[in-house]
gemmi code that builds the backbone of each chain (N, CA, C; Angstrom):
import gemmi

chains = {
    "A": [
        ("MET", (84.426, 67.012, 80.610), (84.510, 65.623, 80.189), (84.057, 64.699, 81.297)),
        ("SER", (84.551, 64.958, 82.512), (84.208, 64.089, 83.634), (82.738, 64.235, 84.022)),
        ("THR", (82.050, 65.250, 83.475), (80.663, 65.477, 83.872), (79.762, 64.353, 83.387)),
        ("THR", (80.094, 63.754, 82.239), (79.201, 62.751, 81.694), (79.680, 61.331, 81.955)),
        ("SER", (80.985, 61.158, 82.224), (81.526, 59.808, 82.292), (80.918, 58.974, 83.413)),
        ("SER", (80.556, 59.635, 84.535), (80.078, 58.857, 85.670), (78.559, 58.696, 85.638)),
        ("GLN", (77.880, 59.448, 84.786), (76.425, 59.291, 84.698), (76.156, 58.239, 83.626)),
        ("GLY", (75.121, 58.170, 82.984), (74.990, 57.276, 81.827), (75.109, 55.793, 82.090)),
        ("SER", (76.231, 55.332, 82.642), (76.400, 53.889, 82.812), (76.406, 53.508, 84.281)),
        ("LYS", (76.028, 52.289, 84.560), (75.948, 51.813, 85.939), (77.192, 51.032, 86.342)),
        ("ARG", (78.172, 50.978, 85.453), (79.354, 50.179, 85.750), (80.141, 50.777, 86.912)),
        ("PRO", (80.691, 49.939, 87.799), (81.496, 50.459, 88.897), (82.785, 51.060, 88.363)),
        ("LEU", (83.184, 52.186, 88.989), (84.372, 52.885, 88.524), (85.462, 52.812, 89.585)),
        ("SER", (86.682, 52.536, 89.163), (87.816, 52.603, 90.077), (87.962, 54.029, 90.544)),
        ("PRO", (88.275, 54.366, 91.812), (88.481, 53.439, 92.927), (87.202, 53.154, 93.707)),
        ("PHE", (86.049, 53.329, 93.091), (84.797, 53.139, 93.814), (84.269, 51.724, 93.622)),
        ("MET", (85.205, 50.796, 93.430), (84.825, 49.390, 93.290), (84.907, 48.688, 94.635)),
        ("ILE", (85.186, 49.489, 95.693), (85.301, 48.914, 97.026), (84.021, 48.154, 97.350)),
        ("GLY", (84.163, 46.961, 97.884), (83.014, 46.092, 98.121), (83.348, 44.747, 97.533)),
        ("PRO", (82.428, 44.146, 96.821), (82.683, 42.798, 96.308), (83.732, 42.768, 95.197)),
        ("TYR", (84.008, 43.943, 94.553), (84.885, 43.918, 93.390), (86.343, 44.154, 93.739)),
        ("TYR", (86.601, 44.693, 94.907), (87.929, 45.256, 95.138), (88.398, 44.946, 96.541)),
        ("ARG", (89.575, 44.335, 96.639), (90.133, 44.046, 97.956), (91.165, 45.125, 98.273)),
        ("PRO", (90.937, 45.913, 99.345), (91.884, 46.972, 99.670), (93.239, 46.384, 100.081)),
        ("GLN", (94.313, 47.074, 99.724), (95.639, 46.654, 100.163), (96.296, 47.828, 100.891)),
        ("LEU", (97.439, 47.537, 101.503), (98.176, 48.578, 102.226), (98.410, 49.806, 101.335)),
        ("THR", (98.828, 49.556, 100.082), (99.183, 50.666, 99.195), (97.988, 51.580, 98.927)),
        ("SER", (96.816, 50.982, 98.656), (95.657, 51.826, 98.348), (95.125, 52.509, 99.605)),
        ("ILE", (95.217, 51.793, 100.744), (94.749, 52.394, 101.998), (95.620, 53.604, 102.353)),
        ("LEU", (96.934, 53.465, 102.218), (97.821, 54.586, 102.523), (97.601, 55.741, 101.545)),
        ("SER", (97.298, 55.381, 100.297), (97.065, 56.413, 99.281), (95.855, 57.272, 99.638)),
        ("ILE", (94.752, 56.611, 100.002), (93.550, 57.387, 100.326), (93.733, 58.094, 101.675)),
        ("THR", (94.530, 57.483, 102.571), (94.806, 58.146, 103.847), (95.627, 59.422, 103.617)),
        ("HIS", (96.508, 59.395, 102.612), (97.279, 60.602, 102.293), (96.338, 61.731, 101.910)),
        ("ARG", (95.341, 61.410, 101.092), (94.340, 62.402, 100.707), (93.522, 62.849, 101.904)),
        ("GLY", (93.074, 61.854, 102.681), (92.236, 62.160, 103.845), (92.952, 63.069, 104.821)),
        ("THR", (94.213, 62.729, 105.135), (94.957, 63.574, 106.077), (95.196, 64.956, 105.463)),
        ("GLY", (95.422, 64.996, 104.149), (95.632, 66.280, 103.481), (94.417, 67.187, 103.630)),
        ("VAL", (93.234, 66.618, 103.386), (92.005, 67.411, 103.513), (91.798, 67.838, 104.971)),
        ("PHE", (92.038, 66.891, 105.894), (91.866, 67.192, 107.316), (92.835, 68.293, 107.753)),
        ("LEU", (94.077, 68.239, 107.244), (95.082, 69.227, 107.637), (94.737, 70.629, 107.133)),
        ("CYS", (93.872, 70.718, 106.111), (93.402, 72.036, 105.665), (92.682, 72.739, 106.807)),
        ("ALA", (91.922, 71.977, 107.587), (91.256, 72.547, 108.761), (92.305, 73.016, 109.766)),
        ("GLY", (93.384, 72.252, 109.898), (94.477, 72.645, 110.787), (95.125, 73.939, 110.332)),
        ("ALA", (95.263, 74.098, 109.010), (95.849, 75.326, 108.464), (94.974, 76.529, 108.824)),
        ("LEU", (93.654, 76.336, 108.705), (92.741, 77.443, 109.043), (92.803, 77.748, 110.534)),
        ("LEU", (92.985, 76.705, 111.351), (93.145, 76.905, 112.792), (94.383, 77.768, 113.065)),
        ("LEU", (95.453, 77.506, 112.324), (96.681, 78.290, 112.506), (96.489, 79.734, 112.042)),
        ("VAL", (95.691, 79.921, 110.976), (95.371, 81.291, 110.534), (94.677, 82.021, 111.678)),
        ("TRP", (93.715, 81.333, 112.293), (93.011, 81.923, 113.429), (94.009, 82.252, 114.553)),
        ("GLY", (94.934, 81.345, 114.815), (95.937, 81.580, 115.860), (96.757, 82.841, 115.594)),
        ("CYS", (97.166, 83.031, 114.343), (97.936, 84.229, 113.983), (97.108, 85.490, 114.196)),
        ("VAL", (95.837, 85.426, 113.769), (94.954, 86.579, 113.925), (94.737, 86.874, 115.413)),
        ("ALA", (94.513, 85.824, 116.201), (94.276, 85.998, 117.635), (95.499, 86.610, 118.311)),
        ("LEU", (96.675, 86.176, 117.874), (97.911, 86.712, 118.452), (98.027, 88.205, 118.162)),
        ("ALA", (97.645, 88.583, 116.926), (97.719, 90.005, 116.556), (96.626, 90.820, 117.225)),
        ("ALA", (95.463, 90.185, 117.468), (94.303, 90.922, 117.967), (94.455, 91.319, 119.432)),
        ("GLY", (95.163, 90.503, 120.218), (95.366, 90.892, 121.613), (95.197, 89.748, 122.584)),
        ("GLN", (95.452, 90.061, 123.834), (95.543, 89.043, 124.874), (94.269, 88.225, 125.035)),
        ("SER", (93.092, 88.905, 125.044), (91.858, 88.159, 125.322), (91.489, 87.267, 124.143)),
        ("ASP", (91.722, 87.759, 122.916), (91.453, 86.923, 121.741), (92.366, 85.708, 121.734)),
        ("PHE", (93.619, 85.924, 122.096), (94.566, 84.809, 122.107), (94.207, 83.804, 123.198)),
        ("ALA", (93.717, 84.329, 124.331), (93.294, 83.440, 125.418), (92.152, 82.540, 124.958)),
        ("THR", (91.224, 83.112, 124.175), (90.112, 82.317, 123.633), (90.641, 81.202, 122.735)),
        ("PHE", (91.617, 81.556, 121.887), (92.231, 80.570, 120.987), (92.878, 79.429, 121.778)),
        ("VAL", (93.666, 79.798, 122.786), (94.354, 78.786, 123.599), (93.337, 77.918, 124.343)),
        ("GLU", (92.268, 78.574, 124.826), (91.212, 77.854, 125.554), (90.548, 76.816, 124.647)),
        ("CYS", (90.280, 77.214, 123.388), (89.665, 76.277, 122.435), (90.594, 75.100, 122.153)),
        ("LEU", (91.906, 75.382, 122.014), (92.862, 74.303, 121.775), (92.906, 73.341, 122.957)),
        ("GLY", (92.676, 73.881, 124.162), (92.765, 73.069, 125.365), (91.474, 72.349, 125.723)),
        ("SER", (90.370, 72.701, 125.047), (89.088, 72.036, 125.322), (89.171, 70.581, 124.876)),
        ("PRO", (88.250, 69.727, 125.355), (88.289, 68.314, 124.940), (88.298, 68.143, 123.412)),
        ("LEU", (87.415, 68.879, 122.723), (87.351, 68.787, 121.265), (88.648, 69.319, 120.634)),
        ("GLY", (89.165, 70.414, 121.222), (90.414, 70.999, 120.729), (91.582, 70.040, 120.895)),
        ("THR", (91.615, 69.368, 122.058), (92.680, 68.398, 122.310), (92.623, 67.247, 121.313)),
        ("LEU", (91.403, 66.761, 121.073), (91.204, 65.683, 120.103), (91.682, 66.125, 118.719)),
        ("ALA", (91.338, 67.383, 118.372), (91.745, 67.925, 117.070), (93.270, 68.005, 116.982)),
        ("VAL", (93.912, 68.502, 118.052), (95.374, 68.627, 118.051), (96.026, 67.254, 117.861)),
        ("ILE", (95.508, 66.249, 118.594), (96.053, 64.891, 118.454), (95.901, 64.413, 117.007)),
        ("GLY", (94.718, 64.643, 116.445), (94.479, 64.267, 115.051), (95.397, 64.999, 114.090)),
        ("PHE", (95.579, 66.291, 114.322), (96.442, 67.083, 113.432), (97.887, 66.616, 113.511)),
        ("VAL", (98.349, 66.304, 114.729), (99.748, 65.887, 114.912), (100.022, 64.586, 114.152)),
        ("TYR", (99.169, 63.573, 114.360), (99.386, 62.304, 113.655), (99.191, 62.474, 112.148)),
        ("SER", (98.168, 63.275, 111.750), (97.923, 63.485, 110.322), (99.106, 64.177, 109.667)),
        ("LEU", (99.654, 65.182, 110.373), (100.774, 65.937, 109.810), (101.987, 65.037, 109.608)),
        ("TRP", (102.283, 64.208, 110.609), (103.437, 63.311, 110.471), (103.198, 62.262, 109.394)),
        ("PHE", (101.963, 61.765, 109.317), (101.676, 60.798, 108.254), (101.869, 61.447, 106.892)),
        ("HIS", (101.290, 62.637, 106.715), (101.367, 63.332, 105.433), (102.816, 63.682, 105.102)),
        ("PHE", (103.588, 63.992, 106.144), (105.008, 64.307, 105.999), (105.776, 63.081, 105.475)),
        ("PHE", (105.655, 61.961, 106.195), (106.425, 60.770, 105.820), (105.915, 60.151, 104.517)),
        ("ASN", (104.587, 60.082, 104.379), (104.064, 59.499, 103.143), (104.326, 60.423, 101.955)),
        ("GLY", (104.382, 61.744, 102.239), (104.742, 62.693, 101.194), (106.163, 62.454, 100.711)),
        ("LEU", (107.060, 62.166, 101.666), (108.440, 61.824, 101.305), (108.465, 60.579, 100.411)),
        ("ARG", (107.602, 59.607, 100.775), (107.498, 58.373, 99.999), (107.057, 58.693, 98.570)),
        ("HIS", (106.064, 59.590, 98.463), (105.589, 59.998, 97.140), (106.677, 60.725, 96.354)),
        ("LEU", (107.438, 61.588, 97.049), (108.514, 62.312, 96.369), (109.571, 61.334, 95.871)),
        ("GLY", (109.797, 60.276, 96.657), (110.724, 59.226, 96.221), (110.232, 58.582, 94.926)),
        ("TRP", (108.929, 58.243, 94.901), (108.357, 57.652, 93.683), (108.496, 58.607, 92.506)),
        ("ASP", (108.303, 59.922, 92.793), (108.355, 60.912, 91.710), (109.718, 60.942, 91.032)),
        ("VAL", (110.781, 60.614, 91.794), (112.096, 60.556, 91.160), (112.474, 59.106, 90.821)),
        ("GLY", (111.459, 58.215, 90.856), (111.660, 56.851, 90.382), (112.257, 55.890, 91.391)),
        ("ARG", (112.211, 56.272, 92.680), (112.782, 55.400, 93.717), (111.690, 54.601, 94.424)),
        ("GLY", (111.966, 53.345, 94.699), (111.080, 52.530, 95.529), (109.763, 52.154, 94.885)),
        ("LEU", (109.737, 52.070, 93.555), (108.482, 51.764, 92.868), (108.171, 50.269, 92.831)),
        ("GLU", (109.156, 49.408, 93.122), (108.885, 47.973, 93.105), (107.896, 47.649, 94.218)),
        ("LEU", (107.094, 46.595, 93.990), (106.024, 46.277, 94.930), (106.565, 46.039, 96.345)),
        ("ALA", (107.683, 45.303, 96.434), (108.233, 44.984, 97.751), (108.641, 46.259, 98.483)),
        ("SER", (109.306, 47.193, 97.776), (109.728, 48.416, 98.463), (108.541, 49.337, 98.746)),
        ("ALA", (107.500, 49.288, 97.892), (106.306, 50.084, 98.167), (105.659, 49.627, 99.474)),
        ("TYR", (105.706, 48.315, 99.709), (105.154, 47.778, 100.957), (106.043, 48.120, 102.144)),
        ("SER", (107.360, 47.916, 102.009), (108.208, 48.180, 103.178), (108.226, 49.669, 103.513)),
        ("SER", (108.211, 50.545, 102.480), (108.160, 51.978, 102.782), (106.820, 52.333, 103.406)),
        ("GLY", (105.761, 51.619, 103.001), (104.441, 51.852, 103.596), (104.429, 51.518, 105.080)),
        ("TYR", (105.003, 50.362, 105.429), (105.082, 50.001, 106.851), (105.974, 50.983, 107.601)),
        ("ALA", (107.070, 51.422, 106.950), (107.965, 52.393, 107.581), (107.219, 53.690, 107.887)),
        ("VAL", (106.380, 54.132, 106.939), (105.609, 55.362, 107.144), (104.709, 55.225, 108.373)),
        ("MET", (104.061, 54.056, 108.501), (103.144, 53.876, 109.633), (103.896, 53.888, 110.960)),
        ("ILE", (105.039, 53.207, 110.994), (105.822, 53.145, 112.238), (106.370, 54.528, 112.593)),
        ("LEU", (106.926, 55.220, 111.575), (107.485, 56.550, 111.825), (106.410, 57.535, 112.283)),
        ("THR", (105.204, 57.412, 111.688), (104.102, 58.289, 112.081), (103.755, 58.079, 113.545)),
        ("LEU", (103.681, 56.808, 113.931), (103.348, 56.484, 115.318), (104.411, 57.046, 116.267)),
        ("LEU", (105.677, 56.839, 115.918), (106.773, 57.283, 116.789), (106.843, 58.811, 116.856)),
        ("ALA", (106.900, 59.461, 115.685), (107.056, 60.923, 115.662), (105.822, 61.599, 116.246)),
        ("GLY", (104.632, 61.063, 115.922), (103.402, 61.647, 116.452), (103.351, 61.542, 117.962)),
        ("SER", (103.684, 60.373, 118.477), (103.646, 60.181, 119.923), (104.699, 61.054, 120.612)),
        ("ALA", (105.884, 61.158, 119.997), (106.924, 62.008, 120.584), (106.476, 63.465, 120.618)),
        ("THR", (105.837, 63.914, 119.542), (105.355, 65.299, 119.489), (104.300, 65.540, 120.561)),
        ("LEU", (103.372, 64.575, 120.708), (102.322, 64.738, 121.717), (102.918, 64.716, 123.122)),
        ("TRP", (103.986, 63.926, 123.292), (104.668, 63.924, 124.586), (105.238, 65.314, 124.857)),
        ("LEU", (105.857, 65.929, 123.825), (106.411, 67.274, 123.982), (105.320, 68.281, 124.336)),
        ("ILE", (104.119, 68.088, 123.742), (103.050, 69.061, 123.950), (102.390, 68.877, 125.323)),
        ("TYR", (102.082, 67.623, 125.660), (101.208, 67.401, 126.815), (101.902, 66.881, 128.069)),
        ("LEU", (102.981, 66.111, 127.916), (103.496, 65.400, 129.086), (104.803, 65.963, 129.625)),
        ("ARG", (105.508, 66.748, 128.810), (106.751, 67.342, 129.290), (106.385, 68.368, 130.357)),
        ("SER", (107.315, 68.879, 131.108), (107.131, 69.954, 132.098), (107.195, 69.468, 133.522)),
    ],
    "B": [
        ("MET", (93.592, 80.252, 66.007), (94.918, 80.169, 65.365), (95.987, 80.489, 66.392)),
        ("SER", (96.844, 79.531, 66.638), (97.886, 79.743, 67.635), (99.211, 79.988, 66.943)),
        ("LEU", (100.010, 80.832, 67.561), (101.345, 81.082, 67.014), (102.365, 80.090, 67.557)),
        ("GLN", (101.892, 79.215, 68.506), (102.811, 78.215, 69.060), (103.123, 77.155, 68.014)),
        ("THR", (104.317, 76.596, 68.107), (104.642, 75.453, 67.256), (103.905, 74.235, 67.799)),
        ("PRO", (103.640, 73.234, 66.974), (102.926, 72.035, 67.454), (103.589, 71.392, 68.670)),
        ("ILE", (104.938, 71.365, 68.693), (105.611, 70.703, 69.811), (105.421, 71.508, 71.102)),
        ("ALA", (105.400, 72.848, 71.008), (105.193, 73.675, 72.189), (103.789, 73.467, 72.737)),
        ("ARG", (102.847, 73.304, 71.813), (101.474, 73.053, 72.217), (101.345, 71.692, 72.897)),
        ("ALA", (101.988, 70.693, 72.329), (101.920, 69.336, 72.871), (102.557, 69.285, 74.256)),
        ("ARG", (103.624, 70.051, 74.452), (104.282, 70.034, 75.756), (103.402, 70.683, 76.810)),
        ("GLY", (102.703, 71.746, 76.422), (101.947, 72.518, 77.403), (100.538, 72.024, 77.617)),
        ("LEU", (99.945, 71.349, 76.636), (98.526, 71.018, 76.721), (98.285, 69.522, 76.577)),
        ("GLY", (97.820, 68.902, 77.655), (97.367, 67.529, 77.535), (95.862, 67.554, 77.393)),
        ("SER", (95.240, 66.429, 77.645), (93.783, 66.379, 77.528), (93.123, 67.189, 78.631)),
        ("ALA", (93.873, 67.454, 79.728), (93.314, 68.216, 80.840), (93.279, 69.710, 80.539)),
        ("LYS", (93.831, 70.129, 79.416), (93.834, 71.519, 78.952), (94.769, 72.416, 79.749)),
        ("ASN", (95.564, 71.825, 80.626), (96.653, 72.626, 81.162), (97.866, 71.742, 81.377)),
        ("GLY", (98.968, 72.374, 81.634), (100.223, 71.650, 81.606), (100.582, 70.998, 82.906)),
        ("SER", (101.827, 70.676, 83.053), (102.289, 69.942, 84.213), (102.654, 70.873, 85.364)),
        ("GLU", (102.358, 72.170, 85.202), (102.771, 73.145, 86.204), (102.191, 72.816, 87.585)),
        ("HIS", (100.894, 72.452, 87.609), (100.240, 72.144, 88.884), (100.986, 71.037, 89.626)),
        ("TRP", (101.291, 69.980, 88.893), (101.984, 68.819, 89.459), (103.347, 69.244, 90.022)),
        ("ILE", (104.070, 70.055, 89.235), (105.411, 70.471, 89.653), (105.345, 71.368, 90.886)),
        ("VAL", (104.425, 72.341, 90.872), (104.335, 73.278, 92.004), (103.922, 72.547, 93.271)),
        ("GLN", (103.057, 71.517, 93.133), (102.667, 70.724, 94.296), (103.903, 70.056, 94.905)),
        ("ARG", (104.785, 69.540, 94.058), (106.017, 68.898, 94.557), (106.988, 69.918, 95.136)),
        ("VAL", (107.119, 71.051, 94.463), (108.058, 72.079, 94.952), (107.615, 72.581, 96.328)),
        ("THR", (106.291, 72.850, 96.481), (105.815, 73.303, 97.789), (105.971, 72.194, 98.831)),
        ("ALA", (105.801, 70.933, 98.405), (105.981, 69.813, 99.336), (107.416, 69.780, 99.857)),
        ("VAL", (108.374, 69.941, 98.949), (109.782, 69.908, 99.347), (110.090, 71.077, 100.284)),
        ("LEU", (109.572, 72.265, 99.951), (109.794, 73.429, 100.818), (109.199, 73.202, 102.205)),
        ("LEU", (108.061, 72.488, 102.229), (107.376, 72.283, 103.507), (108.077, 71.265, 104.400)),
        ("LEU", (108.943, 70.436, 103.834), (109.630, 69.445, 104.682), (110.418, 70.140, 105.800)),
        ("PRO", (111.387, 71.026, 105.477), (112.102, 71.702, 106.569), (111.221, 72.678, 107.340)),
        ("LEU", (110.318, 73.372, 106.635), (109.475, 74.368, 107.317), (108.560, 73.711, 108.349)),
        ("THR", (108.056, 72.512, 108.031), (107.184, 71.798, 108.965), (107.961, 71.379, 110.213)),
        ("LEU", (109.185, 70.883, 109.992), (110.006, 70.486, 111.143), (110.266, 71.700, 112.031)),
        ("TRP", (110.601, 72.826, 111.400), (110.833, 74.051, 112.176), (109.557, 74.450, 112.921)),
        ("PHE", (108.419, 74.425, 112.204), (107.169, 74.860, 112.822), (106.822, 74.003, 114.039)),
        ("LEU", (106.976, 72.676, 113.906), (106.640, 71.798, 115.031), (107.552, 72.083, 116.227)),
        ("TYR", (108.834, 72.283, 115.938), (109.784, 72.627, 116.996), (109.368, 73.941, 117.672)),
        ("PHE", (109.056, 74.939, 116.840), (108.682, 76.265, 117.350), (107.384, 76.183, 118.162)),
        ("ALA", (106.377, 75.501, 117.595), (105.076, 75.409, 118.269), (105.212, 74.662, 119.599)),
        ("CYS", (105.966, 73.560, 119.589), (106.126, 72.784, 120.821), (106.854, 73.602, 121.888)),
        ("SER", (107.783, 74.459, 121.449), (108.537, 75.264, 122.414), (107.648, 76.330, 123.062)),
        ("LEU", (106.497, 76.617, 122.445), (105.628, 77.675, 122.971), (104.480, 77.148, 123.828)),
        ("VAL", (104.391, 75.803, 123.943), (103.284, 75.230, 124.728), (103.374, 75.717, 126.174)),
        ("GLY", (102.277, 76.245, 126.659), (102.227, 76.691, 128.037), (102.765, 78.099, 128.274)),
        ("ALA", (103.343, 78.721, 127.234), (103.886, 80.076, 127.403), (102.745, 81.097, 127.487)),
        ("ASP", (102.986, 82.216, 128.173), (101.928, 83.227, 128.270), (101.906, 84.099, 127.001)),
        ("TYR", (100.888, 84.953, 126.926), (100.662, 85.746, 125.714), (101.892, 86.559, 125.322)),
        ("ALA", (102.488, 87.243, 126.307), (103.621, 88.129, 126.021), (104.804, 87.346, 125.458)),
        ("SER", (105.066, 86.153, 126.005), (106.216, 85.376, 125.510), (105.954, 84.842, 124.111)),
        ("VAL", (104.705, 84.401, 123.857), (104.387, 83.915, 122.517), (104.554, 85.048, 121.508)),
        ("LYS", (104.027, 86.224, 121.883), (104.100, 87.375, 120.990), (105.558, 87.752, 120.728)),
        ("ALA", (106.365, 87.761, 121.785), (107.774, 88.119, 121.640), (108.509, 87.095, 120.776)),
        ("ALA", (108.162, 85.810, 120.971), (108.825, 84.758, 120.188), (108.484, 84.897, 118.713)),
        ("VAL", (107.180, 85.099, 118.427), (106.757, 85.216, 117.026), (107.324, 86.485, 116.401)),
        ("ALA", (107.490, 87.529, 117.218), (107.938, 88.819, 116.692), (109.409, 88.826, 116.286)),
        ("GLN", (110.186, 87.833, 116.761), (111.583, 87.764, 116.335), (111.631, 87.716, 114.805)),
        ("PRO", (112.528, 88.496, 114.187), (112.515, 88.603, 112.712), (112.523, 87.259, 111.987)),
        ("TRP", (113.411, 86.353, 112.379), (113.481, 85.076, 111.659), (112.238, 84.245, 111.889)),
        ("CYS", (111.721, 84.271, 113.117), (110.518, 83.487, 113.417), (109.328, 84.001, 112.635)),
        ("ALA", (109.156, 85.327, 112.622), (108.029, 85.903, 111.885), (108.138, 85.535, 110.409)),
        ("ALA", (109.343, 85.624, 109.856), (109.535, 85.320, 108.428), (109.284, 83.840, 108.142)),
        ("LEU", (109.817, 82.964, 109.020), (109.623, 81.527, 108.805), (108.160, 81.134, 108.975)),
        ("LEU", (107.518, 81.720, 110.000), (106.107, 81.390, 110.232), (105.246, 81.866, 109.061)),
        ("ALA", (105.521, 83.072, 108.573), (104.773, 83.597, 107.417), (105.002, 82.705, 106.200)),
        ("SER", (106.263, 82.305, 105.959), (106.562, 81.426, 104.821), (105.826, 80.103, 104.966)),
        ("PHE", (105.922, 79.523, 106.182), (105.260, 78.243, 106.435), (103.767, 78.344, 106.131)),
        ("MET", (103.119, 79.371, 106.696), (101.667, 79.501, 106.533), (101.278, 79.695, 105.065)),
        ("ILE", (102.009, 80.545, 104.359), (101.637, 80.848, 102.971), (101.874, 79.628, 102.074)),
        ("ILE", (102.983, 78.917, 102.299), (103.246, 77.731, 101.475), (102.262, 76.613, 101.843)),
        ("VAL", (101.921, 76.496, 103.129), (100.907, 75.511, 103.544), (99.583, 75.791, 102.836)),
        ("LEU", (99.149, 77.054, 102.858), (97.867, 77.388, 102.236), (97.915, 77.157, 100.726)),
        ("TYR", (99.056, 77.446, 100.115), (99.193, 77.235, 98.679), (99.145, 75.733, 98.344)),
        ("HIS", (99.930, 74.960, 99.113), (99.955, 73.499, 98.933), (98.561, 72.909, 99.192)),
        ("ALA", (97.865, 73.442, 100.206), (96.533, 72.938, 100.567), (95.539, 73.157, 99.428)),
        ("GLN", (95.566, 74.356, 98.840), (94.585, 74.605, 97.772), (94.914, 73.808, 96.523)),
        ("LEU", (96.200, 73.538, 96.277), (96.560, 72.675, 95.140), (96.018, 71.268, 95.355)),
        ("GLY", (96.183, 70.759, 96.592), (95.712, 69.409, 96.904), (94.199, 69.319, 96.878)),
        ("LEU", (93.533, 70.308, 97.503), (92.067, 70.302, 97.523), (91.519, 70.401, 96.108)),
        ("GLN", (92.218, 71.148, 95.235), (91.784, 71.263, 93.844), (91.696, 69.882, 93.187)),
        ("VAL", (92.729, 69.062, 93.406), (92.744, 67.727, 92.797), (91.618, 66.864, 93.365)),
        ("VAL", (91.418, 66.957, 94.700), (90.358, 66.170, 95.334), (88.997, 66.582, 94.770)),
        ("ILE", (88.776, 67.898, 94.656), (87.496, 68.393, 94.122), (87.312, 67.935, 92.678)),
        ("GLU", (88.353, 68.075, 91.878), (88.243, 67.682, 90.466), (87.998, 66.178, 90.317)),
        ("ASP", (88.519, 65.397, 91.256), (88.332, 63.948, 91.179), (86.947, 63.494, 91.622)),
        ("TYR", (86.399, 64.146, 92.639), (85.189, 63.585, 93.258), (83.917, 64.389, 93.015)),
        ("LEU", (84.033, 65.666, 92.647), (82.820, 66.459, 92.422), (82.497, 66.454, 90.931)),
        ("HIS", (81.466, 65.703, 90.566), (81.198, 65.535, 89.143), (80.069, 66.422, 88.623)),
        ("VAL", (79.502, 67.261, 89.513), (78.511, 68.223, 89.043), (79.266, 69.511, 88.745)),
        ("ARG", (79.266, 69.906, 87.474), (80.175, 70.942, 87.011), (80.075, 72.250, 87.808)),
        ("TRP", (78.839, 72.712, 88.058), (78.734, 74.012, 88.726), (79.194, 73.918, 90.173)),
        ("LEU", (78.961, 72.751, 90.807), (79.450, 72.549, 92.179), (80.972, 72.508, 92.196)),
        ("GLU", (81.530, 71.837, 91.193), (82.977, 71.706, 91.096), (83.629, 73.086, 90.954)),
        ("ILE", (83.112, 73.871, 90.014), (83.669, 75.208, 89.780), (83.511, 76.079, 91.022)),
        ("SER", (82.320, 76.021, 91.649), (82.083, 76.841, 92.839), (83.030, 76.456, 93.960)),
        ("ALA", (83.185, 75.144, 94.176), (84.070, 74.675, 95.240), (85.507, 75.121, 94.975)),
        ("LEU", (85.928, 75.034, 93.712), (87.295, 75.445, 93.365), (87.512, 76.917, 93.663)),
        ("VAL", (86.530, 77.743, 93.253), (86.667, 79.193, 93.467), (86.699, 79.502, 94.960)),
        ("ILE", (85.815, 78.842, 95.721), (85.758, 79.094, 97.166), (87.070, 78.690, 97.838)),
        ("VAL", (87.565, 77.492, 97.503), (88.813, 77.004, 98.103), (89.972, 77.942, 97.774)),
        ("LYS", (90.072, 78.346, 96.514), (91.177, 79.226, 96.097), (91.056, 80.576, 96.797)),
        ("PHE", (89.810, 81.056, 96.931), (89.649, 82.349, 97.580), (90.019, 82.265, 99.062)),
        ("ILE", (89.597, 81.192, 99.729), (89.916, 81.044, 101.152), (91.436, 80.995, 101.354)),
        ("ALA", (92.133, 80.259, 100.477), (93.588, 80.167, 100.586), (94.231, 81.537, 100.370)),
        ("PHE", (93.739, 82.278, 99.371), (94.264, 83.608, 99.091), (93.987, 84.545, 100.268)),
        ("PHE", (92.729, 84.559, 100.715), (92.340, 85.438, 101.806), (93.103, 85.079, 103.087)),
        ("GLY", (93.236, 83.784, 103.350), (93.979, 83.336, 104.531), (95.421, 83.817, 104.506)),
        ("SER", (96.030, 83.805, 103.323), (97.417, 84.270, 103.196), (97.523, 85.757, 103.531)),
        ("ILE", (96.581, 86.533, 103.005), (96.581, 87.981, 103.274), (96.396, 88.225, 104.768)),
        ("VAL", (95.436, 87.508, 105.362), (95.135, 87.668, 106.782), (96.365, 87.346, 107.636)),
        ("VAL", (97.037, 86.217, 107.302), (98.224, 85.811, 108.056), (99.334, 86.854, 107.924)),
        ("LEU", (99.547, 87.326, 106.695), (100.611, 88.312, 106.466), (100.359, 89.580, 107.272)),
        ("LEU", (99.111, 90.070, 107.241), (98.795, 91.299, 107.974), (98.917, 91.072, 109.476)),
        ("ALA", (98.426, 89.919, 109.955), (98.473, 89.629, 111.385), (99.922, 89.528, 111.863)),
        ("LEU", (100.741, 88.795, 111.097), (102.136, 88.607, 111.517), (102.925, 89.906, 111.379)),
        ("ALA", (102.588, 90.720, 110.380), (103.252, 92.020, 110.237), (102.954, 92.867, 111.465)),
        ("ARG", (101.698, 92.813, 111.897), (101.288, 93.580, 113.068), (102.066, 93.126, 114.314)),
        ("VAL", (102.194, 91.811, 114.454), (102.931, 91.276, 115.611), (104.420, 91.621, 115.504)),
        ("ALA", (104.977, 91.397, 114.312), (106.422, 91.569, 114.135), (106.847, 93.025, 114.226)),
        ("LEU", (105.965, 93.924, 113.750), (106.331, 95.347, 113.746), (105.870, 96.046, 115.019)),
        ("GLY", (105.236, 95.278, 115.897), (104.877, 95.807, 117.199), (103.826, 96.888, 117.200)),
        ("ALA", (102.836, 96.770, 116.293), (101.779, 97.782, 116.231), (100.792, 97.610, 117.388)),
    ],
}
model = gemmi.Model(1)
for chain_id, residues in chains.items():
    chain = gemmi.Chain(chain_id)
    for i, (resn, *xyz) in enumerate(residues, 1):
        res = gemmi.Residue()
        res.name, res.seqid = resn, gemmi.SeqId(i, " ")
        for name, pos in zip(("N", "CA", "C"), xyz):
            atom = gemmi.Atom()
            atom.name, atom.element = name, gemmi.Element(name[0])
            atom.pos, atom.b_iso = gemmi.Position(*pos), 0.0
            res.add_atom(atom)
        chain.add_residue(res)
    model.add_chain(chain)
structure = gemmi.Structure()
structure.add_model(model)
structure.setup_entities()
């Protein structure tokens, strides 16, 4: 069904009305960020699969894994995964709340949205402190 | 010709041709992942800077191996459910959509098998 709906007509389709037709708000930005972090975290899941395999394979394979995590690109990825995971965690809780009918009013959707951003910043930074700065 | 009653059919089949199972399982795995994620972050952070032998010994502990295996398998399951929705929403070329779905599901399945075998090897000390 969806194969033909987007072809045929030139009309803009939600949510692809971004531009002159659509003003982004906190709620829609957090919604797409939930998806974005979810997709990004799939790469993190595969990284963890590699970590498990490297651990089973032996010392030198595991050393390669740890070395990659410690490289500049690896560090950037870890930072991204940590913040993405906490965002997906807290915003997921927000979604679960909506699923049971809690916090659906516009005002609470906004305040929970701001809460998610603050909690993500705090928990993410605390986690990175545990990883990189403790010791 | 279906032997289902009309109400059973209506409950199970919307216009999407499948029921609400996907939606429910996505939520159930999400709820399971809440405590598992907290445990995983605690466990992973505790291993930062540890040498190979200590990491291996930590993962090999029965509860850790079981929790890590559960975390990984539920993560991969939740991931493929989420990616499925993203693919179905944004990939409008049917053969690309189907191919992407099959590839994603296979990677999640294969990843689960790989993790289970790897962790079994670590936990059983092979």
